[in-house]
Phi, psi and omega in degrees: 000122183265144177262003185290136174267133181253161178238134179251133181286140176295164189283340176228158180299130178233151008278161170284158175295154183301319181293316180295319180298314181300315182294315185287329177292315178301316180294320182293320178303316180293320182299309184293323179296320183280352179244023170078015176271065193210169174208164175288143182292138178280332172260140185054056184303135177216115184293346177262000183250151177226148170233141179293149176282149177303141179217158175268129187294308181258127181304142184273150182284149178210136182299126184302314183298323181286325174297313180296323177298316180298319178296315181294329181293336191297324179296325177291317180292326174303311180297315182299309184292326178296317180289321177300317183298340183252015180250098186296320181296319180296317178300309184301316181291318183294322189256004187300324180276327181299316185294343179285331189241348183242106186297321182297309178297324178298318179295319177297316183293327178296318176297315179304309182297322182292313182290328177291318179296323178291333189099119185300127177290318179243115183275342181276134177242146173247118176256115169256109191243155169218120178260124185257139184224155165228145172289136185244115178298332181292342179239046175055043176059040173261152179287144171232141183285129174280311178189168170239132184257133179241356188232135174053040180297123189231186177072010177298313179293317179295319180298319177298317184285330179290329174296316178297322178299315183291331173295317178298313185298315182295328174293317180300325181275357178082022181247052181296338180295342182271349187299329182296343182263003172265109184294146176301144183225109180244037185301316182297311179299320182292315179294318178293326176298323176294318177297320179292320179298318177296320177300319179294320179297324179298329169066039168227103185296345179271347183284159186247166168261127180258124168267115176275118190236164176285163179301320174242123182255114177274317184274054186294324184295313180299317180295313182293327176301320176295313181300313182291325179292322177300314180296322179293318183284327184216085189303336182281353180272129176254135176254133172240155181240126180219157179259171172304320180299317178299315181297314182297324186275326193230353182272153177209171177255136177280184183298333175256022182065027172296142175276119184241132175208131176052041178080006181248142167264133186263123178272318186223137174248122176254106183282117171249005173211163179111008183263358183226153182304324183290350177280349181246091187284336183203184179295339182296321179294321178294322177295323178294318178298317179297317178301315180295320180294330180280350188277172179280347182299146174278126186260141173232086007257164168287170181299325181285329173292322177303309181293331178296338181271002180291151182299325182295319177297318180295322177293322179296326179295339180277353179289150178304130177086351184290312183299325182296342176290339187241335181242117184277341181274116181301330179293319177295318179301315181297320180294320179293318180299328180295329182270349178283133167270194178285123178233127187226140176276158174248029179297162181275063176221185185299315180294322178295320178295322177297319180294319177302315181293322177300318181294324179287320183288323186217066189298328184286354177276350189230164169238137178259125186236132174269180179275064183222151174248168172101356176083159176082008184253347186280161179242135186231163170062214182296340178293338176299314180299314181298317182294316181293318178299320183296324185249008186298334181256014180239162178291343182306329185299333182292345179275002181239158169234158177251129181236135176299130183286134180276138179250091185280157175291155181260148169217178181252145179200157173265124177255123184252123183235152176286164171098020178180162181252011180294147176293133181297140181264147176277121184226161173285135184225161172229156188233153176233127183261130174247131178248127181270142175223152175234132178219136179228139177171184175242193185296335183263325189222146169257122184256347185207124180209122181215150164266128194237002180154191186207168173213139173247131175239135187234146182220161174301144183299339180275351185271148174271300181276156184230029180300137179271342183265331183222005182233199185273001183285166180213152180284148188205175174228145177279129171256114190280134179234150179269000000 
C-alpha cells in the first residue's frame, strides 16, 4: 500500500486566458440555469427563484478502467443490497447495539420489526441505489467505496444534464476530439424506468406514483426532472407530490391496505425526504411513515432497504465471512472485497478497542461516520481523536463506525459558483464518482436489475465534505483516461 499522492493532468491546457474564461463562464452559467442544473436558494428563499448549482467548468479526469469497474460492480451490489435488505437475522445482529443508543435508528427498526411481524403487505421492493467511490492513491489508484446510498437517491436528472453541458462546453472550446472520452449518461431515464417498472408490477393503471417531499423543497429541479421524464416515458402514469403532513392528515389504508390519499391509490412511493431525524418533527411524521410501510404501495425504499443503507450494516459487511452469506459466487465476493477500504466498528469488544486506539494514535488516517445520510455529519482530521476520546467510555461510540480515509489523486479545475461576478480561480480538486443502480424483487427473486448511469461530484482538495447544495462541492463529469 503506497502513501504517495498522485496528480492527474487536466484534459486541456490550463489556465484559459482571462478573456476566454470570462466569456465561457458567463455562457456556461446561463446554459446550466436553463437546463435545470439549479435549485431554489436556501437563503432568501423564493419558490419562484432559482440559482444554478456549483459546477466544474472543464470535466475532470478519471481512470477509464476504474470507471468501467465501478459500472460493472453495480449489478453485484444490486444483488448484495437486495439480499441484505431481506435478511432479518443479519439486520438484528448488525443493529442490536445501535438501537440502544441512537433514537432515530431505533424508531426505524421498531417500524421494521412491526411490519415484518404483521407480515409484509407488499413483498416487492424497489431499490434505487447509488454507490459512491473515490480513486485511492494508497491503493495504486484503484477505486474504493465511500458508501452505498439506498434512500432518497438524487441528482439523476442533474447528472444526465451535466454530461450534456460538458459536451456543449468542449465543443464551444474547440475540443471536439475529447468528446469520445465522456461516457454516455442515462441516469435520469434509468431511475425513472425503475419507478415505471414498479408501477407496472403494481398492476393498477389508475394508481399514481407518489413523491414524498419536504415541506420546503430546495432541490426542485432534480425532482421535477424525474417527474417530467416519467410522464414522457409513460404518459399514462401520473405523479403526485405530498409531504409527511399530508400523509398524516389525509391518507388511509383501503380494504387491501392500498394507500389512499386525495382520491388516489398509490402504486409506488419515491421517498425524497425521511432519511434524517429533523424530517420527523413529531409523532405524526412517524405515524405517516408507519402507515406507508404497512401499505400495499411499492416503496423506494422500503424500511428494510432504508436500514440496509446504514453505515453500521455496511461496516458489518466488511467483516470476514459476511459477504459469503449473500453472494454464492466467490468471484463476486472477491470483486466486492477489492472495493472495500478499511471499515471498523467501535463496539465495546476487543476489535472495537483496537479501532478506538487506532483513531487516537493516527486520527488523520480515518473518518468517523454516524448512522446518518445527507452529508455534513462525518468527523475528520484531529477532531477524530477528540471525538473518540470523548465517547470511548460511553455506549454512544457503538453508533459510529471508523473508516480508513481515502487519498484521491489531485487535478486542477475551475469551480463556478453562484453569488458573485468574480473570475473563477483555478484550484486543486478531488472527485467522487457515483454509480446508479435499480433493482426490483422480493425476498426470493430479483426480477429487474440494471446499472443506469453516473454522477461525478468534485470539491477543493482542502475540503472534507463535498455537498453541492450546501457545501464546497460542485457537479462534474468524468473524462476517461487510460
